C-alpha positions as a printed NumPy array, in Angstrom:
array([[  18.86 , -101.156,   50.643],
       [  20.947,  -98.665,   48.455],
       [  24.331,  -99.445,   47.721],
       [  27.027,  -97.042,   45.648],
       [  29.896,  -98.688,   44.387],
       [  32.626,  -97.816,   42.345],
       [  30.792,  -98.143,   39.004],
       [  27.255,  -97.396,   39.989],
       [  24.452,  -96.633,   42.59 ],
       [  21.304,  -99.693,   43.359],
       [  18.672,  -99.213,   45.018],
       [  17.626, -102.677,   46.345],
       [  13.824, -103.774,   47.355],
       [  11.66 , -106.714,   47.875],
       [   8.81 , -105.374,   45.517],
       [   6.171, -106.474,   42.807],
       [   6.516, -108.305,   40.769],
       [   9.185, -110.094,   42.371],
       [   8.454, -113.991,   43.974],
       [  10.049, -114.493,   47.502],
       [  13.013, -115.808,   45.878],
       [  14.133, -112.878,   44.47 ],
       [  15.308, -108.683,   44.725],
       [  13.735, -105.875,   42.18 ],
       [  17.281, -103.762,   42.076],
       [  16.098, -100.154,   40.381],
       [  19.256,  -98.339,   39.637],
       [  19.224,  -94.004,   37.632],
       [  21.573,  -95.203,   34.672],
       [  21.717,  -98.771,   32.446],
       [  24.939,  -99.013,   33.169],
       [  24.925,  -99.244,   36.175],
       [  22.807, -102.246,   36.051],
       [  24.3  , -103.564,   33.526],
       [  28.16 , -103.441,   35.511],
       [  26.787, -105.554,   38.287],
       [  23.545, -107.291,   36.812],
       [  25.612, -107.817,   32.882],
       [  23.053, -111.164,   32.214],
       [  20.163, -109.877,   33.67 ],
       [  17.133, -108.844,   31.607],
       [  17.051, -104.643,   31.535],
       [  13.545, -103.081,   31.65 ],
       [  13.777,  -99.035,   30.451],
       [  10.398,  -98.067,   32.478],
       [   9.106,  -94.405,   32.373],
       [   7.415,  -92.05 ,   35.239],
       [   8.681,  -94.324,   38.169],
       [  11.32 ,  -92.869,   40.107],
       [  14.385,  -95.232,   39.526],
       [  13.892,  -96.04 ,   35.126],
       [  15.38 ,  -98.375,   34.845],
       [  15.258, -102.044,   37.08 ],
       [  15.954, -106.005,   36.381],
       [  14.758, -109.134,   38.788],
       [  17.148, -110.791,   40.383],
       [  17.808, -113.848,   41.915],
       [  18.408, -112.947,   45.848],
       [  21.956, -115.779,   45.36 ],
       [  22.421, -113.207,   43.054],
       [  22.824, -110.317,   44.714],
       [  23.939, -111.629,   47.734],
       [  27.29 , -112.943,   45.419],
       [  27.851, -109.738,   43.828],
       [  27.356, -107.599,   47.982],
       [  30.172, -110.332,   48.743],
       [  32.247, -109.583,   45.832],
       [  32.757, -106.332,   46.304],
       [  33.725, -107.143,   49.662],
       [  36.742, -109.105,   49.004],
       [  37.32 , -106.867,   46.632],
       [  38.389, -104.476,   48.211],
       [  41.715, -103.027,   48.195],
       [  41.446,  -99.437,   48.186],
       [  41.696,  -96.587,   50.762],
       [  39.297,  -93.942,   49.215],
       [  36.004,  -95.001,   48.492],
       [  35.287,  -91.956,   46.294],
       [  38.867,  -91.848,   44.02 ],
       [  37.743,  -95.051,   42.671],
       [  34.642,  -94.075,   40.37 ],
       [  35.839,  -92.577,   37.196],
       [  32.365,  -91.118,   36.521],
       [  32.572,  -87.266,   36.72 ],
       [  28.522,  -87.062,   36.711],
       [  28.425,  -89.823,   39.642],
       [  31.265,  -88.749,   41.956],
       [  29.664,  -85.417,   42.302],
       [  26.898,  -87.424,   43.079],
       [  28.462,  -89.373,   46.16 ],
       [  30.103,  -86.358,   47.383],
       [  26.857,  -84.531,   47.356],
       [  25.973,  -87.946,   49.093],
       [  29.197,  -87.247,   51.641],
       [  27.71 ,  -84.057,   52.274],
       [  24.776,  -85.17 ,   53.812],
       [  25.418,  -88.028,   55.931],
       [  28.523,  -85.916,   56.958],
       [  25.717,  -83.778,   59.559],
       [  25.126,  -86.416,   60.472],
       [  28.122,  -87.528,   62.221],
       [  28.397,  -85.428,   65.604],
       [  30.559,  -81.89 ,   64.417],
       [  30.798,  -83.272,   61.225],
       [  33.438,  -84.605,   59.274],
       [  37.039,  -83.659,   60.194],
       [  35.544,  -82.373,   62.697],
       [  36.17 ,  -81.237,   66.84 ],
       [  34.06 ,  -80.006,   70.083],
       [  35.703,  -76.742,   70.762],
       [  37.649,  -76.214,   73.991],
       [  35.757,  -73.286,   74.714],
       [  33.064,  -75.21 ,   75.152],
       [  31.554,  -78.189,   73.091],
       [  29.849,  -75.603,   70.094],
       [  30.059,  -78.13 ,   66.822],
       [  32.602,  -76.946,   65.141],
       [  33.557,  -78.348,   61.358],
       [  36.148,  -78.981,   58.912],
       [  39.193,  -78.021,   59.553],
       [  42.685,  -78.206,   57.356],
       [  44.551,  -81.733,   57.644],
       [  46.432,  -79.612,   60.654],
       [  43.342,  -79.009,   62.515],
       [  44.607,  -75.501,   61.874],
       [  41.624,  -73.526,   60.187],
       [  38.069,  -74.333,   59.708],
       [  38.158,  -75.03 ,   56.426],
       [  33.553,  -75.066,   56.55 ],
       [  31.233,  -75.543,   59.071],
       [  28.266,  -77.784,   59.657],
       [  25.131,  -76.309,   60.304],
       [  25.153,  -77.9  ,   63.957],
       [  22.556,  -77.458,   67.387],
       [  24.218,  -74.112,   68.319],
       [  23.032,  -72.221,   64.752],
       [  26.129,  -71.574,   62.987],
       [  26.363,  -71.588,   59.534],
       [  26.212,  -74.183,   56.942],
       [  27.394,  -74.598,   53.717]])
């Protein structure tokens, strides 16, 4: 499971060397992992896809996730991210996931034939960004 929070990106898996009551929590940076599990022993490991990892009890992971859900007090997640490099990475995720959505973010059907359209200005008047679609329109 991938989790993006205001404080960092985590990958949580059931993978050795964990027991049945534990999960392996991985991160790209030490700070992202420590922000969510400050009491965990964080291991730095070269030559792996995620350099930083910690073995955490399933109950601690569940409590952390429930705490995150209960603490949501914003209307725009991206605006809560203070770390510039992480914010930019999240924008890449936002754009990539937008390509999965029919007509893309803020897209609409073209009244003339149902073609996929892209990102429009707030008034919905001017196309700002075109998403690649099944009709071969240009991407970004």
